[in-house]
N, C-alpha and C positions, 0 to 999 in steps of 0.2 A: 526544454528535456532534459531531465535528469543524470546527472552523469556518476558512474560508479566512483565513490570514495578510492583515496590514493593511498590512506593508511588504516590501520586494525582488522581485525577479523571481521572480513563483509558476509552476508547472508546475501544472495541472488534470490528473489523470490519471482516468478515465470507470473503474470497477468494473463491467464486466458476471458473465463466468462465474469462479469463485472455488475454492480453495480451501486448507483450513484444515486447517496440520499442526502439534503438538502437540510442542515442546522441552523440554528439563528448565527451562531459568528465560524461555524467552519464546514468543512467539505465529508463526507464518512463514506468510505468509497470499501464494496461489500465486493474483496474477488474469491476468486481460486485458478490454478493452473487447468484445472479439469472436473467432471463429475465427480472422481473415484476419491477427491482429496475436499479437505472442510473450508471451509468461506474463513479468509482471513478480513482483519478491517484494517484499513491506512483511512484515519485521519488527516486532513490538513486544513489549514488557515485558509478563510474566504480572498486576501489578502496574496496570499502566496500559488495561486493555483484556478482557475479557471477551467470550466469539464469545455468550454469553445476547442478547447485544446489537447483537448482526446488526453482518454489514461496509460502512460507508457507501457509497453509491451511485456518488460521488466521493470522492476522497483528491488535499488540497491539500502540495505541497511547495514549498519555497523552493530553486533551485535549485543554489545552493550546498549544501545537505544531501542531493542525489541523489548518487548513486556510479554511473556508465555503465560495464561492463565491454562491452569487445569482443570480438567469437569470431571467432580468424583459424585 
C-alpha cells in the first residue's frame, strides 16, 4: 500500500470510481472522487504494481510530480 511522503508539498487524491486499462508496459488507472469530479490518470509500471492488490482509496503525490493539463 502507498505511504504518504514525509517531505514536500503533498496532494492527497481520493479514489472513488476507477477503471483499469492495461498497456504493454504499464497500468493506466482512470479515477475520480465521485461523479461531480473530472477523471484523473494514474500510470504505473507493471513491475511496480499488480491490480490483484487493489486500487488504494487515497493516492499521495508530491506537487512537483504532477503534470496538469488544461483543455482549451
